[in-house]
C-alpha positions, 0 to 999 in steps of 0.5 A, a space after each residue: 170770627 172764626 179762627 182760622 179767619 182771624 189767622 188768614 187775616 193776621 198773616 195778610 196784614 203781616 205780607 202788607 206790613 212786611 211789602 210796605 216797609 220793604 217798597 218804602 225801603 227800596 225807594 230811599 235807596 233809589 232815592 240817594 241813589 239818584 241825588 248822589 247821597 250817603 246811604 243815611 237816608 235808609 237808616 233815616 227811613 227805618 227809624 222813621 217806619 219804626 217810630 211811626 209804628 210804635 206812634 200806632 201803638 201807643 195809640 192804641 194802648 191810650 185807647 186801650 186806657 180809655 176803656 176801648 170806646 168804639 167811639 175814640 178808636 184811633 186810626 190806624 192800617 196794617 197789624 196794628 188795624 187788625 189789633 184794633 178789630 180785634 179788641 172790637 171783636 173782643 168787646 162785641 163778644 164779651 158784650 153779648 156774654 155779659 148780656 147772657 150771663 145777666 140774662 140769667 142771673 135775672 131770671 135765677 135771682 128771680 126763680 129764688 126770689 119766689 121760693 117758698 123756703 127762706 134762703 140765705 148767702 153767707 160768707 164764712 163770717 156769717 155776713 149776708 150777701 144775698 136773700 130771698 123774699 120768704 127770708 123776710 117773712 120768716 126771719 126778718 131779713 131785708 134783702 137790700 137793708 140787711 145786705 152786708 149784716 151779720 146774720 147772727 146780729 139780726 137772728 138772736 138766738 143762742 141755739 141758731 148761733 151754735 148751729 152755724 158755728 157747727 162743722 156739721 152739714 148734716 145737721 138740722 136745727 129746729 128753732 122758733 121763728 123769730 117773728 113769729 114765736 108760735 111757728 117753728 123753723 127747721 134751719 139747715 146750711 149747705 156749703 157751695 162755692 168758694 168760702 159761702 153757705 146757703 143756710 134755708 129755712 122752712 116752716 115745719 110748724 105743722 110736721 112739728 105738731 102732728 110728731 107731737 100729737 103722735 108722741 102723746 097719743 102713743 104714751 096715752 095708749 101705752 099708759 092706758 095699756 099697761 093697767 089691763 096688762 096688769 090684770 091679765 098678769 094678776 090673774 095668769 099668776 092665780 091660775 098657775 097657783 091654782 090646781 092644774 086642769 089638764 095640760 091642755 089648760 096650761 099651754 093655754 095659760 102659758 101661750 097667754 102668758 107669753 103674749 101678755 109679757 111681749 105685751 108689756 115688753 112693746 109697751 114699756 118701749 113705746 113709753 120710753 121712745 115717747 120719753 126720748 124723741 124731740 127731748 134733748 139733754 141739755 149739755 149740764 143735765 146727766 150724771 158721769 157715768 162710768 161706761 167701762 162697768 156698765 158695759 162689763 156688767 151686761 156682758 156678766 149678765 148676758 153670759 147666763 142667757 147666751 154662754 156660746 158666744 165669744 165675747 171680745 172686750 176692748 174697754 177705755 177705763 179711764 173714760 166716762 161719759 155725762 149722761 143718762 145712766 138709764 138710757 145710755 144702759 138701755 141703748 148699749 143693751 138693745 145694741 147687745 142683745 141684738 147682736 146675741 140675736 141675730 148670730 149663731 152660737 160661737 159667733 165673736 162679738 166685740 164691745 168696744 169703748 173709747 175715743 176716736 180720732 176727732 176724740 170723740 166718745 165711741 160706744 161700739 158692738 161688732 160681730 162675724 155674723 150673717 151680716 146685713 144687705 146695704 139696701 136695708 141699713 138705712 131702715 134699720 132704726 125705724 119703728 117694727 122694721 124688720 130685715 127678715 119679714 118672715 122673722 116670728 115677732 116672737 124670735 125679733 123682739 119688739 122691732 124698737 130696739 134700734 130706734 130707741 137706740 138712735 133716739 137716746 144717742 140724739 137725745 145726748 147728742 149723739 149719732 148711731 152709725 151701722 155698717 154692715 157686710 153680708 157673709 162678714 158681720 155688722 158694726 153699730 157705734 153710738 157717737 158722742 160729742 166730745 162735751 160729753 166725753 169725761 175722764 175717769 178721775 173727773 167723774 169720781 171728783 165730781 
């Protein structure tokens, strides 16, 4: 029934109700005149009509209180009859909507149940609202039996519990399969709806094995290259110390030596990456390091190589970091070296170290150089990725610096953030978790 039709019907019923009332009222008045009675009968009629109308409405209310079943609908007329008809129409429409929603929900449940990835819907209290068949296979969570249970009571792993309590929605956890320890799962969580989140677990055993194979291959090859490079460097030193043959031979020796040094640097970077990747540092590992002093020593060393730049230091000298000193030194030095390499002489380079608004320790290197286009930013920390494909490798380093920075940050539970605007400059920052930030007094005492 359309809205216009319903309004027309309401208007007709209202006119009919008014017509019935006044017709009865006139009849009561005429009756009073014919029998020579006082006009009290008019009042009696009016009160009676109102009571009759109220009785009809009370019957509808009782009917509604009994879930408004069609078979129990009261017999009525006029406005109250329209009320009953509207209730019938709304119930019919509601049934259609419920059937449609029920069909859609059944279709969704069927599709979600057949997903190959384990999917679990959780409340804020980690209680299971819904899970699919893959969740039973991968996490041993039964769709019916375990509904309403806390998931951390079913999957008893400390790293999994910490992952659930983490506020970082971009975090991914790799853990052993609770039912098959030889299988590896990657778990992510997505917040959805009101006070709900979806947990998704994927079997990544093959991905992890391939990654470990790649790491092993890179490590083995790098180790194997060390020996011949050492021999080459040794013979080059002998040739340099020998009597010079001619200028052309000396130039060849210099070129060979430069390429040998570059290869040795590449091998060392590959070995460092192999050590850092996928090997997180435990919270109780590491030493307390005075980062401010470390940064000052880095700047002093690089000023000898590039004194033309303007170096600005903004350091919190009361803040230390629990970390592997050699790894963090390498990461910070890589960022500083890149800033010097990719900015023109006279550019300003700012190095800052301190706490951000969230209480996390942050090391940042920013410059006012040429900047980097946005399309390059997501790939800057990939191995061997270069913004300028035509840049000479001799000028561009090994192409592994930012990859080392990223994995060193991840190994310490941190992240590498890159921001840049062409023509304005770039900013590279390493953000460490709160657990690794120490006061300098605490660092000294330890």
